N, C-alpha and C positions, 0 to 999 in steps of 0.2 A: 066559331072555331078560329084557332090561331092560324094565321097564314105564315108561309115561309118567311115573308118579309118581317112579320111581327117577331118571329124567332131570331132573325138575324140582327135586329136592332140592338138588343143587349150585347150580343157578341161583337158587333161593330163598335159599340160604345166602349166596351172593355178593351178591344183591340186598339182603339185610338188612345185610350188611357195608357195602355202598355207601351205604345209608341212614344208617348210623351215621357213616361218614366224612363224608357230606354235611352231616349235622347238626352235627358238630364244626367243619367248615369254615364253616358259617353262623355259629356262635357266635364263631369266630375273626374272621370278617369284621366282625361287629357290634362286637367288642372293639377291633379295629383302627380302625374308624370312630370309636368313642368316643375312642380315644387320639389319633387325627388331629385331632378337634375340640378336645380339651383342649390339644394342642400348638399349634394355630392360635390358640386363646385366649391361651395363655401368650406366644406370639410377638407378638400384638397388644399385650399388656401391656409386653413388653420393648421394642417399638418406641416406645411412649409414654414409657417411662422413658429411652430413649436420646435422644429429642427433648428431654425435660426436662434431661438431663445436658448435651446439646449447648448448650442455652440458657444453662445455668449456666456452662459453659465459656466461652462467648462473653462473658458478663457479666464473668467473672473476668479474661479477657484484656483487656477494655476498662478494667477497674479497674487492672490491672497497668500498662497503657500510661499511664493517668492518673498513677499513682504514679511511674512513671519520669520523666514530664515534670516532676512536682513536685520530684523529687529533683534533676533537672538544673537547674531554676530555682533551687532552694536552693543548689546547689553553685556556680552562677554568682554568686549573691548573696554567698555565703561568700567566694569568691575575690576579689570586688570589695571587700568589707569588709576582708579580710585585707590586700589591697594598700594600701588606704586607711590601715589601722592601721600597717602597716610604714612607709609614707611619713610618717605623723604621728610615729611613734616616732623615725624618723631625724631629723626636724625638731627634735623635743624634745631628742634627744641632742646635735645641733649647737648648739642654743640653750644647753643646759646647759654644754657645753664652752666656749662663748663667755662665759657668765656666770662660770664658774670662772676662766677666763683673765683676765677683767676684774677679778676680786677679788684676783688675785695680783699 
C-alpha cells in the first residue's frame, strides 16, 4: 500500500519544480521591466533628438527659401543689367558705324 509519504513525494517534487519555474518567471519579469524602462528612456531621448532635427530642418528650409529669393532677385538684376548693356552696346555700335561712315 501507498503511504501518505509516498503520495506526497510526487506532489512535493512538482511543487519544487513549480517554485523554480516561478522564480525564473519572476527574474524574467524583472528583466523585462528593466528593459521596458530602458527602452522608454531611449524613446524619450529619440523624441528629443527628433524635435531638434525637426527644428533644424525648419531652419534650413527657411534659409533655403531666403537663398532662393536672393537668387531670384540677383537673376532679375542680372537680366536688367544685361538688357541695359545690350542696349548700350547697340547704341555704341551704331555710333561707331556713324563715325566710321562720317570719316569716309
